[in-house]
C-alpha positions in Angstrom: 34.9 -53.6 18.9 36.7 -53.8 15.5 35.1 -52.0 12.5 33.2 -54.2 10.0 35.3 -54.9 6.9 33.4 -54.5 3.5 34.7 -55.3 0.1 32.6 -54.3 -2.9 33.5 -55.4 -6.3 34.0 -52.9 -8.9 31.9 -54.6 -11.7 28.8 -55.5 -9.7 26.1 -54.4 -12.2 26.0 -57.8 -14.3 22.4 -58.9 -14.3 23.3 -62.6 -13.9 25.6 -62.0 -11.0 23.9 -60.7 -8.0 27.0 -61.2 -5.6 28.4 -57.6 -5.2 30.8 -58.1 -2.4 31.9 -59.7 0.9 31.9 -58.6 4.3 33.4 -59.6 7.8 31.0 -58.3 10.4 31.9 -57.9 14.0 29.0 -55.9 15.2 26.4 -58.6 15.6 23.5 -56.1 15.9 23.6 -55.4 12.4 23.0 -59.0 11.5 19.2 -59.7 11.2 17.4 -62.9 10.3 15.4 -62.1 7.1 11.7 -62.2 7.8 10.2 -65.6 6.8 13.5 -67.3 7.3 13.4 -70.6 9.2 14.2 -70.1 12.9 16.8 -72.2 14.8 15.6 -75.8 14.6 17.9 -78.8 14.6 21.5 -79.4 13.6 23.1 -76.9 15.9 25.0 -79.4 17.8 26.8 -80.9 14.7 27.3 -77.4 13.4 29.0 -76.5 16.5 31.3 -79.7 16.4 32.2 -79.0 12.7 33.2 -75.3 13.4 35.1 -76.4 16.5 37.1 -79.0 14.4 37.3 -77.4 11.1 36.6 -73.7 11.5 34.1 -71.8 9.7 34.6 -72.4 5.8 31.3 -71.4 4.5 30.1 -67.6 4.3 26.6 -66.5 4.9 24.5 -65.0 2.2 22.8 -61.6 3.1 21.3 -58.5 1.4 22.7 -55.2 2.9 20.1 -52.7 3.4 20.6 -49.2 5.3 23.6 -50.6 7.1 22.0 -53.9 8.2 22.7 -57.4 6.9 19.5 -59.3 6.3 20.5 -63.0 6.3 18.9 -65.2 3.5 20.9 -68.2 3.9 23.0 -69.5 6.8 21.2 -68.2 9.9 22.0 -71.5 11.9 25.8 -70.7 11.1 25.3 -67.1 12.3 23.9 -68.3 15.5 26.9 -70.5 16.2 29.5 -68.0 15.1 28.0 -65.2 17.3 27.7 -67.7 20.1 31.3 -68.2 19.9 32.2 -64.6 19.4 34.0 -64.8 16.1 33.2 -62.4 13.2 30.7 -63.5 10.5 31.7 -63.6 7.0 29.1 -62.6 4.6 28.5 -62.9 0.9 26.7 -59.7 -0.2 23.8 -60.1 -2.6 22.4 -57.3 -4.7 18.6 -57.0 -4.0 15.9 -54.5 -2.9 14.3 -55.1 0.5 11.2 -56.3 -1.4 13.1 -59.0 -3.3 14.5 -60.5 0.0 11.8 -63.0 0.6 12.0 -64.2 -3.1 15.8 -64.8 -2.8 15.2 -66.4 0.5 12.9 -69.0 -1.0 14.9 -69.7 -3.9 18.1 -70.3 -1.8 16.3 -72.5 0.6 14.6 -74.6 -2.0 17.5 -75.1 -4.6 20.1 -75.6 -1.9 18.0 -77.2 0.8 14.5 -78.7 0.9 12.1 -76.5 2.5 9.0 -78.6 3.9 5.4 -77.4 3.3 5.5 -76.2 7.0 8.6 -73.9 6.0 6.5 -72.5 3.3 3.4 -72.0 5.4 5.3 -70.3 8.2 7.3 -68.1 5.7 4.1 -66.7 4.1 2.3 -66.3 7.5 5.2 -64.2 8.7 5.8 -62.2 5.6 2.4 -61.5 4.3 0.0 -62.3 7.1 -2.3 -63.8 4.5 -5.5 -64.9 6.3 -5.8 -68.1 4.3 -2.3 -69.1 5.4 -2.9 -67.9 9.0 -6.1 -70.3 9.0 -4.2 -73.1 7.5 -1.5 -72.8 10.1 -4.2 -73.0 12.9 -5.9 -76.1 11.2 -2.4 -77.8 10.9 -1.7 -77.2 14.7 -5.2 -78.4 15.7 -5.7 -81.5 13.6 -2.0 -82.5 13.0 -3.0 -83.5 9.3 -0.6 -83.0 6.6 -0.6 -79.8 4.8 -1.0 -81.4 1.5 -4.3 -82.8 2.5 -5.3 -79.6 4.2 -4.6 -77.6 1.0 -6.3 -80.1 -1.1 -9.7 -80.3 0.8 -9.8 -76.7 1.4 -9.1 -75.9 -2.2 -10.8 -79.0 -3.7 -11.7 -78.0 -7.2 -8.1 -77.0 -8.0 -5.7 -79.6 -9.9 -3.0 -80.9 -7.5 0.0 -79.4 -9.4 -1.5 -76.0 -9.5 -2.6 -76.2 -5.9 1.0 -77.2 -4.8 2.7 -74.6 -6.9 0.3 -71.6 -5.7 0.9 -72.9 -2.0 4.7 -72.6 -2.4 4.3 -69.1 -4.3 2.3 -67.6 -1.5 -0.8 -67.5 -3.7 -3.0 -70.3 -2.3 -6.7 -69.5 -1.5 -8.9 -71.5 0.5 -11.7 -71.7 -2.1 -13.7 -74.6 -0.6 -13.6 -73.4 3.2 -17.0 -74.9 4.1 -16.3 -78.3 2.4 -13.0 -78.5 4.2 -14.5 -77.7 7.5 -17.2 -80.4 7.0 -14.6 -83.0 6.0 -12.7 -82.4 9.1 -15.7 -82.3 11.4 -17.3 -85.5 9.7 -14.1 -87.5 9.7 -13.5 -86.7 13.5 -17.1 -88.0 14.2 -16.5 -91.1 12.3 -13.3 -91.9 14.0 -15.0 -91.3 17.5 -18.3 -93.0 16.8 -17.5 -95.9 14.3 -14.6 -98.3 13.5 -13.3 -95.8 11.0 -10.4 -95.3 13.6 -8.1 -93.9 10.8 -10.6 -91.3 9.6 -8.0 -88.5 10.3 -5.4 -90.3 8.2 -4.4 -88.2 5.1 -5.3 -90.9 2.6 -8.6 -91.3 4.1 -9.4 -87.7 4.1 -8.2 -87.2 0.5 -10.8 -89.9 -0.6 -13.5 -88.9 1.9 -13.6 -85.3 0.5 -14.9 -86.6 -2.8 -17.7 -88.2 -1.1 -18.6 -85.2 1.1 -18.5 -82.9 -1.9 -21.5 -84.7 -3.5 -24.9 -83.2 -3.2 -26.6 -86.3 -1.5 -23.9 -87.0 1.2 -25.5 -87.2 4.6 -23.4 -87.5 7.8 -26.1 -89.0 10.0 -26.8 -91.8 7.4 -23.0 -92.4 7.0 -22.6 -92.9 10.8 -25.4 -95.3 10.9 -24.3 -97.3 8.0 -20.9 -97.4 9.2 -22.1 -98.8 12.6 -24.4 -101.3 10.9 -21.9 -102.5 8.4 -18.7 -102.3 10.6 -17.3 -105.5 9.2 -17.0 -103.8 5.7 -14.6 -101.1 7.1 -11.0 -101.7 6.0 -8.0 -99.5 6.4 -6.8 -99.0 2.7 -3.6 -97.8 1.1 -5.1 -95.3 -1.7 -7.5 -92.3 -1.4 -9.6 -93.6 -4.1 -10.1 -96.9 -2.6 -11.3 -95.2 0.6 -13.8 -93.1 -1.4 -15.2 -96.2 -3.0 -15.4 -98.0 0.3 -17.3 -95.0 1.7 -19.7 -95.2 -1.1 -20.1 -98.8 -0.7 -21.1 -98.7 2.9 -23.1 -95.5 2.6 -25.3 -97.5 0.0 -25.3 -100.8 1.4 -28.7 -102.5 1.9 -30.5 -99.6 0.3 -33.2 -99.9 -2.3 -32.5 -98.5 -5.8 -34.5 -95.2 -5.0 -32.2 -94.6 -2.0 -28.9 -95.0 -3.7 -26.6 -92.0 -4.0 -23.5 -92.3 -6.0 -20.6 -90.6 -3.9 -17.7 -91.9 -5.8 -17.0 -94.0 -9.0 
């Protein structure tokens, strides 16, 4: 096996320039997928075809630490190149091991578009945060969008702040009991009434407003939904769903029994 070739630039202490050198690696055992990086998913076939036709013209980005190369961008390319038995060209970035995950996220969100699932999986793998682990389990069980799950499990936080904290690994499930009720109640409505779309994200985003109110009662809601099934419509906006739930919940009730769930 040929020895790895490494070229380190002389002036590599410029704060704004983190590229400190390049390497051509022959020993694949030294190349490691950085913790939290996306695993092999789709696009491998097209990448193989491209490399077969044009060769590899893009280097992988990695942090070198104790003789290992922690790949922060280009893991799919590494996979194809090692599969073909050719050396892997790497751009070396200056960073501590603790900084690897931050660089990983920056590269994958400025050059590519990470999905909410990518962020969730990253923080589960890197930090093992119990709120992210619970979120992952809920996502796998209910197949509901992560945007909705983070909303109903952290209901009192403005959406922008909620989304940002989720991406930054700082998201917390501050309204766990409410979130659990919303999913359980919606599942029951879907099963027992004509709210066959109750596990739809737009419905859940509106339903949480109603369930969060002190006077909400699930037994009453199920009975009302059965009695006034003709009033159930699949709507486009979360707020419209909340207003519809409020209307059905109070339909036919005398003034003393009215409970405002949404306005």
